[in-house]
N, CA, C and O of each residue as an XYZ file, in Angstrom:
376
protein
N      -0.551    -72.119     -2.125
C      -1.925    -72.398     -2.497
C      -2.604    -71.076     -2.849
O      -2.424    -70.075     -2.155
N      -3.370    -71.080     -3.909
C      -4.073    -69.861     -4.292
C      -5.568    -70.081     -4.169
O      -6.069    -71.200     -4.286
N      -6.255    -68.995     -3.931
C      -7.710    -69.045     -3.860
C      -8.254    -68.579     -5.189
O      -7.695    -67.685     -5.826
N      -9.339    -69.185     -5.600
C      -9.968    -68.781     -6.845
C     -11.470    -68.787     -6.620
O     -12.025    -69.750     -6.090
N     -12.109    -67.729     -7.017
C     -13.556    -67.642     -6.926
C     -14.077    -67.290     -8.299
O     -13.599    -66.348     -8.930
N     -15.038    -68.031     -8.755
C     -15.674    -67.752    -10.030
C     -17.069    -67.240     -9.725
O     -17.859    -67.919     -9.070
N     -17.366    -66.060    -10.194
C     -18.664    -65.458     -9.952
C     -19.369    -65.325    -11.286
O     -18.799    -64.827    -12.257
N     -20.588    -65.766    -11.325
C     -21.377    -65.643    -12.537
C     -22.494    -64.642    -12.285
O     -23.211    -64.741    -11.289
N     -22.641    -63.691    -13.174
C     -23.682    -62.687    -13.058
C     -24.572    -62.803    -14.282
O     -24.083    -62.877    -15.409
N     -25.875    -62.819    -14.058
C     -26.808    -62.909    -15.178
C     -26.604    -61.703    -16.087
O     -26.607    -60.569    -15.609
N     -26.427    -61.925    -17.395
C     -26.099    -60.824    -18.308
C     -27.134    -59.710    -18.347
O     -26.785    -58.571    -18.657
N     -28.405    -60.003    -18.039
C     -29.426    -58.958    -18.061
C     -29.181    -57.892    -16.996
O     -29.682    -56.774    -17.112
N     -28.419    -58.229    -15.963
C     -28.180    -57.303    -14.863
C     -26.880    -56.521    -15.006
O     -26.591    -55.645    -14.192
N     -26.113    -56.825    -16.013
C     -24.802    -56.196    -16.154
C     -24.818    -55.206    -17.312
O     -24.969    -55.586    -18.474
N     -24.661    -53.942    -16.975
C     -24.528    -52.933    -18.019
C     -23.077    -52.921    -18.483
O     -22.199    -53.456    -17.806
N     -22.833    -52.324    -19.610
C     -21.464    -52.244    -20.126
C     -20.557    -51.522    -19.135
O     -19.410    -51.922    -18.940
N     -21.061    -50.467    -18.512
C     -20.249    -49.707    -17.558
C     -19.954    -50.530    -16.310
O     -18.824    -50.518    -15.821
N     -20.940    -51.238    -15.790
C     -20.720    -52.090    -14.618
C     -19.724    -53.191    -14.953
O     -18.838    -53.496    -14.155
N     -19.866    -53.775    -16.109
C     -18.942    -54.829    -16.531
C     -17.520    -54.286    -16.627
O     -16.582    -54.926    -16.152
N     -17.351    -53.125    -17.231
C     -16.037    -52.498    -17.357
C     -15.429    -52.255    -15.981
O     -14.246    -52.523    -15.768
N     -16.229    -51.750    -15.051
C     -15.736    -51.492    -13.698
C     -15.336    -52.781    -12.993
O     -14.341    -52.807    -12.269
N     -16.100    -53.846    -13.195
C     -15.766    -55.130    -12.572
C     -14.428    -55.641    -13.095
O     -13.568    -56.039    -12.309
N     -14.247    -55.635    -14.404
C     -13.012    -56.154    -14.999
C     -11.820    -55.294    -14.592
O     -10.769    -55.821    -14.228
N     -11.978    -53.980    -14.650
C     -10.873    -53.091    -14.289
C     -10.555    -53.150    -12.803
O      -9.423    -52.885    -12.401
N     -11.546    -53.495    -11.983
C     -11.357    -53.544    -10.539
C     -10.588    -54.753    -10.054
O     -10.116    -54.764     -8.917
N     -10.453    -55.757    -10.874
C      -9.713    -56.955    -10.489
C      -8.235    -56.650    -10.670
O      -7.760    -56.480    -11.793
N      -7.515    -56.582     -9.562
C      -6.122    -56.131     -9.599
C      -5.101    -57.263     -9.548
O      -3.975    -57.088    -10.014
N      -5.461    -58.405     -9.000
C      -4.482    -59.466     -8.786
C      -4.658    -60.651     -9.723
O      -4.031    -61.694     -9.542
N      -5.505    -60.486    -10.711
C      -5.775    -61.590    -11.627
C      -5.889    -61.037    -13.045
O      -6.632    -60.089    -13.298
N      -5.147    -61.638    -13.956
C      -5.256    -61.240    -15.355
C      -6.612    -61.687    -15.881
O      -6.950    -62.870    -15.832
N      -7.378    -60.741    -16.379
C      -8.687    -61.047    -16.948
C      -8.657    -60.637    -18.411
O      -8.384    -59.486    -18.752
N      -8.945    -61.607    -19.262
C      -9.083    -61.279    -20.671
C     -10.147    -62.187    -21.258
O     -10.319    -63.332    -20.840
N     -10.844    -61.655    -22.223
C     -11.893    -62.390    -22.910
C     -11.557    -62.428    -24.384
O     -10.834    -61.576    -24.901
N     -12.092    -63.425    -25.041
C     -11.874    -63.546    -26.478
C     -13.181    -63.943    -27.140
O     -14.097    -64.440    -26.486
N     -13.255    -63.722    -28.424
C     -14.442    -64.131    -29.161
C     -14.317    -65.604    -29.554
O     -13.349    -66.273    -29.193
N     -15.293    -66.091    -30.289
C     -15.319    -67.514    -30.649
C     -14.186    -67.917    -31.585
O     -13.945    -69.107    -31.792
N     -13.499    -66.948    -32.144
C     -12.374    -67.236    -33.043
C     -11.021    -67.144    -32.335
O      -9.974    -67.337    -32.952
N     -11.055    -66.847    -31.034
C      -9.813    -66.742    -30.279
C      -9.137    -65.390    -30.391
O      -7.936    -65.276    -30.144
N      -9.892    -64.363    -30.760
C      -9.358    -63.005    -30.840
C      -9.665    -62.298    -29.517
O     -10.808    -62.298    -29.059
N      -8.651    -61.702    -28.911
C      -8.797    -61.042    -27.612
C      -9.667    -59.800    -27.765
O      -9.435    -58.962    -28.637
N     -10.689    -59.696    -26.884
C     -11.632    -58.579    -26.942
C     -11.605    -57.713    -25.686
O     -11.992    -56.545    -25.737
N     -11.157    -58.264    -24.566
C     -11.080    -57.542    -23.290
C      -9.748    -57.881    -22.645
O      -9.310    -59.031    -22.680
N      -9.100    -56.879    -22.054
C      -7.762    -57.068    -21.463
C      -7.621    -56.091    -20.305
O      -7.601    -54.881    -20.528
N      -7.520    -56.589    -19.059
C      -7.443    -55.667    -17.927
C      -6.006    -55.285    -17.586
O      -5.058    -55.835    -18.147
N      -5.853    -54.338    -16.661
C      -4.540    -53.818    -16.268
C      -3.652    -54.923    -15.702
O      -2.454    -54.957    -15.985
N      -4.226    -55.828    -14.903
C      -3.437    -56.934    -14.352
C      -2.904    -57.821    -15.474
O      -1.788    -58.333    -15.378
N      -3.685    -58.008    -16.531
C      -3.209    -58.791    -17.679
C      -2.016    -58.090    -18.320
O      -1.056    -58.741    -18.731
N      -2.079    -56.757    -18.407
C      -0.943    -56.002    -18.948
C       0.316    -56.284    -18.141
O       1.379    -56.561    -18.698
N       0.182    -56.211    -16.823
C       1.344    -56.380    -15.948
C       1.853    -57.816    -15.935
O       3.062    -58.043    -15.901
N       0.948    -58.781    -15.961
C       1.348    -60.183    -15.859
C       1.807    -60.779    -17.186
O       2.693    -61.633    -17.212
N       1.212    -60.333    -18.278
C       1.505    -60.931    -19.581
C       2.440    -60.095    -20.443
O       3.014    -60.604    -21.406
N       2.601    -58.806    -20.106
C       3.559    -57.975    -20.821
C       3.052    -57.313    -22.086
O       3.838    -56.733    -22.834
N       1.772    -57.387    -22.337
C       1.176    -56.724    -23.499
C       0.237    -55.631    -23.014
O      -0.518    -55.844    -22.065
N       0.271    -54.473    -23.642
C      -0.704    -53.438    -23.312
C      -2.057    -53.847    -23.885
O      -2.140    -54.722    -24.747
N      -3.109    -53.207    -23.398
C      -4.443    -53.481    -23.938
C      -4.476    -53.167    -25.431
O      -5.081    -53.906    -26.208
N      -3.828    -52.073    -25.834
C      -3.800    -51.704    -27.257
C      -3.144    -52.786    -28.108
O      -3.575    -53.045    -29.232
N      -2.102    -53.417    -27.574
C      -1.417    -54.483    -28.310
C      -2.203    -55.789    -28.297
O      -2.226    -56.510    -29.295
N      -2.845    -56.096    -27.177
C      -3.507    -57.393    -27.026
C      -4.872    -57.451    -27.703
O      -5.180    -58.413    -28.406
N      -5.684    -56.424    -27.490
C      -7.046    -56.447    -28.036
C      -6.979    -56.458    -29.560
O      -6.331    -55.613    -30.178
N      -7.659    -57.428    -30.145
C      -7.648    -57.612    -31.594
C      -6.636    -58.638    -32.061
O      -6.628    -59.021    -33.231
N      -5.781    -59.084    -31.150
C      -4.767    -60.090    -31.492
C      -5.293    -61.487    -31.208
O      -6.167    -61.658    -30.358
N      -4.773    -62.486    -31.909
C      -5.176    -63.866    -31.616
C      -4.602    -64.308    -30.272
O      -3.540    -63.843    -29.857
N      -5.298    -65.190    -29.612
C      -4.882    -65.698    -28.309
C      -3.511    -66.366    -28.380
O      -2.837    -66.519    -27.361
N      -3.107    -66.756    -29.565
C      -1.803    -67.405    -29.761
C      -0.636    -66.572    -29.230
O       0.403    -67.133    -28.883
N      -0.781    -65.248    -29.158
C       0.324    -64.409    -28.684
C       0.722    -64.735    -27.253
O       1.822    -64.390    -26.821
N      -0.161    -65.394    -26.517
C       0.106    -65.702    -25.110
C       0.832    -67.022    -24.911
O       1.144    -67.392    -23.780
N       1.100    -67.725    -25.979
C       1.705    -69.055    -25.886
C       3.113    -69.053    -26.465
O       3.444    -68.255    -27.342
N       3.917    -69.953    -25.962
C       5.269    -70.129    -26.495
C       5.188    -70.827    -27.852
O       4.160    -71.403    -28.209
N       6.279    -70.764    -28.595
C       6.343    -71.477    -29.875
C       6.094    -72.967    -29.662
O       5.413    -73.611    -30.459
N       6.648    -73.505    -28.588
C       6.474    -74.931    -28.289
C       5.004    -75.267    -28.033
O       4.499    -76.264    -28.548
N       4.318    -74.444    -27.243
C       2.899    -74.685    -26.975
C       2.058    -74.544    -28.242
O       1.108    -75.300    -28.449
N       2.408    -73.571    -29.089
C       1.678    -73.414    -30.358
C       1.879    -74.640    -31.237
O       0.937    -75.104    -31.879
N       3.102    -75.171    -31.270
C       3.389    -76.366    -32.077
C       2.611    -77.576    -31.571
O       2.254    -78.458    -32.352
N       2.349    -77.619    -30.277
C       1.586    -78.727    -29.678
C       0.075    -78.532    -29.812
O      -0.697    -79.419    -29.449
N      -0.353    -77.372    -30.331
C      -1.779    -77.120    -30.503
C      -2.491    -76.684    -29.237
O      -3.716    -76.764    -29.148
N      -1.732    -76.227    -28.265
C      -2.334    -75.851    -26.987
C      -3.340    -74.696    -27.102
O      -4.392    -74.762    -26.466
N      -3.065    -73.637    -27.886
C      -4.075    -72.577    -28.003
C      -5.414    -73.097    -28.534
O      -6.473    -72.733    -28.023
N      -5.358    -73.945    -29.557
C      -6.596    -74.482    -30.127
C      -7.316    -75.382    -29.123
O      -8.542    -75.342    -29.015
N      -6.556    -76.186    -28.395
C      -7.155    -77.060    -27.379
C      -7.873    -76.232    -26.318
O      -9.016    -76.523    -25.967
N      -7.204    -75.205    -25.811
C      -7.804    -74.381    -24.767
C      -9.006    -73.601    -25.285
O      -9.971    -73.388    -24.550
N      -8.956    -73.172    -26.547
C     -10.097    -72.493    -27.150
C     -11.283    -73.445    -27.263
O     -12.421    -73.044    -27.015
N     -11.035    -74.690    -27.630
C     -12.104    -75.698    -27.689
C     -12.701    -75.944    -26.309
O     -13.916    -76.089    -26.175
N     -11.852    -75.991    -25.283
C     -12.346    -76.179    -23.914
C     -13.221    -74.997    -23.496
O     -14.255    -75.184    -22.854
N     -12.809    -73.789    -23.859
C     -13.595    -72.603    -23.532
C     -14.938    -72.629    -24.254
O     -15.959    -72.262    -23.674
N     -14.946    -73.058    -25.507
C     -16.198    -73.142    -26.266
C     -17.124    -74.187    -25.663
O     -18.337    -73.987    -25.601
N     -16.556    -75.292    -25.223
C     -17.347    -76.383    -24.649
C     -17.933    -76.003    -23.295
O     -19.115    -76.231    -23.038
N     -17.099    -75.418    -22.426
C     -17.500    -75.155    -21.044
C     -17.965    -73.724    -20.794
O     -18.499    -73.426    -19.726
N     -17.769    -72.844    -21.759
C     -18.150    -71.450    -21.577
C     -17.032    -70.591    -21.008
O     -17.158    -69.367    -20.970
N     -15.942    -71.205    -20.566
C     -14.773    -70.494    -20.059
C     -13.604    -71.465    -19.999
O     -13.782    -72.681    -20.067
N     -12.426    -70.914    -19.871
C     -11.239    -71.731    -19.630
C     -10.392    -70.984    -18.621
O     -10.201    -69.774    -18.742
N      -9.891    -71.684    -17.640
C      -9.104    -71.052    -16.594
C      -7.923    -71.935    -16.253
O      -8.044    -73.157    -16.180
N      -6.774    -71.298    -16.046
C      -5.613    -72.047    -15.579
C      -4.744    -71.125    -14.744
O      -4.754    -69.907    -14.923
N      -4.005    -71.714    -13.845
C      -3.058    -70.959    -13.033
C      -1.674    -71.181    -13.597
O      -1.307    -72.301    -13.954
N      -0.907    -70.106    -13.675
C       0.455    -70.233    -14.176
C       1.435    -69.714    -13.160
O       2.642    -69.736    -13.399
């Protein structure tokens, strides 16, 4: 069983530096963000270790790089992107 906590911080209180420190400080969870087109914009060290892509490789790439050929054929990246757009985030445990 895993524990998951979702913390929401009002954007007016988060400076770019504080946000960077928060994302980089998360060591046991891959954190990555993408824009509305599914392009990766933020990638933390845990994401590098868990997903196998460096930040330089991941940032600017489509979210599709994280899915298998089979999942891409099933439209899973697009489905998850739609869920993120609808709910403001998408989260899953793997």
